[in-house]
N, C-alpha and C positions, 0 to 999 in steps of 0.2 A: 504494500500500500504506500502511496506517496507520502512524504513527510508533510505534516501540517505546519505551514509557515505563518498561519493567521491565528496565532494564539492570543492570550490576553493582552499582551503588550501592543499588538496591532489592533485588536478589536476595540480596546478602550478609546482609541482615537479615530476609528474608521469613520464614524458619523459626524465628525466635527463640522459645524456649519462653515460655509465659505468655500469649501472645496468644490471645484468645478463640476464634478460628476453628480453632485446633489442639487445643482442649480435647476429650478423648474424648467428653464429653457432647454436643458439637456434631458431631464427625466420625461417631460411631457411628450416630445416627439418619439422617444423610445417606446413609451407605453402605447401611444397611438398606433405606431407601426405594428407592435406585437399583438395588440387587441384586434386589429383588423385581420391579421393572419389567423389568430385563434378562432375567430368567428364564434360559433355557439359551442365550441369544444373546450377541452381543458388544456392547460399548459404545464410543461415540465421545465423548471429552471435548474440548470446544472451550475453548482457553485452559487447557491442562493444568498449566502452571506447574511447580512443584517436586514435584507429585504428592501433594498433601495428601489428595485423595479417590481418585485413580487407584490409588495403591499399596494401600490397604486394600481397595478394590473388587476389584483383581486377586487379592489374598490370599483373597478369598471365591470364587474360581474363575471370575470374569467376565473374559473376554479384553477388554483395554482398548487402544484406539488413541487417541493424542492429537494435537492440532494446537496449535502455539504459535508466536508471533512472536519470543519472546525467547530468544536463545541462552544468556544468563546464567542464566535460570530453569531451562531444560531441562538445562543442565550440572549443576545441583544435583540434579535428579531422577535423572539417569543415574548419579550417584555413590552413590545410596542402595540398600540391600539390596532385592532384588526387582524393580529397575528393568529387568532384562534380559527380563522378561516383557511389557514394555510397549513397543509401537512408537510412535514420535513422528515426525510430519511437520512440518517447519518451514514457516511461512507464516501468512498472514492467514486466520483461521478463518471469515471471511465468504465467502471464495471458494475456498480451497484444497481440492482434491479428494484423496481417498485411495482405495485399492483396497478393494473389498468393500462389503457392506451391513451394517447394524447394527439390532439390535432396540431400541437405546436410544442417544440422543444427549443430552448435558446441558451446561449452562452454570451454574456455581454462583457464589455470593458476588459478585453484581452485575456479573459479567464481560460481560454483554450491553451494559452501559453504556460499555465500552471502545470500542465502535463509536460514533463521535461524530457520525454523520449518520443520518437516517432511512433513506436509501437503503442504507447499509451494513447496518443492522439487518434490513431486508427481505431483502437478499441473503443474510444469514445463515440466515434461515428457509428460503429457497429452497435453499440449499446443504445444509442438514440434511435437507430433504424428499427431495432426490436421493440421500442416503446411507441413508435409513431403509428397512427392509423393510416390506412391507404389514403393517399392524397395529402397527408400531413407534412408539415414543413419544419426544417431545422435551420435556425438563424444563428449566425456567429458575427459578433462585432470584434474586430481585432485590427491592430495597427499594421501598416505595411512596413516590413523591415527597413531600417534606415541606413542600410549599408552603403548606399551610394554617396552618403555624406561622410563616410569614414575614410580619411586619407590612407594611402598605402603605408603599411607598417604600424598603424595605430589601432588600438583595440577599444578605446574608451571615448565616449562622446557625452557631453552634457545634454540633459533634456529639460532641466529646470534650474535656474539660478535666481533666487530671490532672497529677501532679507532673512526669512525664517526657514528656508529649505534649499538645499543643494541636491540635485539628482544627477547621477551619472550611470549610463549603461555601458557595461563591459561585455564585449562580444567575443565569442569563441566560434569561429566560422566552420570548423570541421564538422561538428555535431549540431550546428545551429543553436549553440548555447548562448544564454544571455543572463547576466547577473545585474540587477538593478540595485544600485547603491543609493540610499537616502540618508542625508545628514539633516536632521531637524533640530531647530532651536526650541527647546522646551524648558521653561522656567529658568532661562538664562544659561542653560547648558546645551551643548551640541550632543545629540544622540545619533548613533549610526544603526541603520537597519539594511541588511542585504538579502535579496531574495533571488532564487534561481528560476529561470524560465527557459522555454524553447521557442524561438521565433519560427514562424511558418509562413510560407508564401501562398498567395491566392491559388495558383495553379496546383500546388501541393495539396491544399485543402480540397480542391475539386477532385483530385485523384483519390484521396481518402474517402470522399463521398461516393465515388464510383465503386470503390471496393465494398462499401456498405450497401450498395444498391440504390443510392440516391442520385438525383440529377440536379444540376444547377438550374434554378428558376430565374434568379435575378441577382445582380450585384450593384451596390450603390456606394457612393463616397461618404454617406452619412444617413442618419435616421429620417431626414426629410427628403430622401431620394435624390440627393445631389448626384450628378454624374460621377462615375468612377473613371479616373484618367491617370495619366503619368504623374501628375502632381498630388494625387490623393495621398494623405498621410494615414488613412485607415480605410477599411471597407466594412460594409454590412452586407453579408451574403446570405442567400436563402436557397437551400436545397430541398427538393421535394421527393417524397416517397411515391412510387407509382401507384395510381389508383387501381383498385381491383378490376380485373377484366370481366 
């Protein structure tokens, strides 16, 4: 089972206000997009965390079931209003099974990269395919690897330099490894947190989907269906399970 890097130290600050991913301008379009795909069916969130997306999606009337490895993150979800409507199964979302089938499964905010081997990422697609209804969709939001901005011979690039936070990505290109280093100013002291990831290319994800019996339905540069092009820093991709014949 993958190591849990989202323990109490991360969970206690994960929902801090002011962070961009909790901005209503970010959450709203994400929930709109997912609710439209879910239709009248249920949704499965892989890596549900503290419920940033699951809670507002459930408020829209979509039944949500989540999978997560972190007890600390899920404890914060369960303490929030509306969490009683959401079922959560603890485990590795690449392999953990839950009861029922879903019209939608989704992984947001680079969570696919938490699976640090290609085999685990392929297993995730296969696990999702087994949970989807015919015609159901799998959605992933993930950044486009930033390697073209990495000069020859260098392995580290900054992704955030601000007064209270310094962020650096350290690349290992042979196995597509990535360690994100965070230096945060907390109560006048700098704290360091480093997390391992595996970056993955759009075409590689399409091949993983094909292995799992899914086909690409659409790909966008963001949740408001911005075009995906050479300058896109991330993509929102939708793969579909074939409908029953």
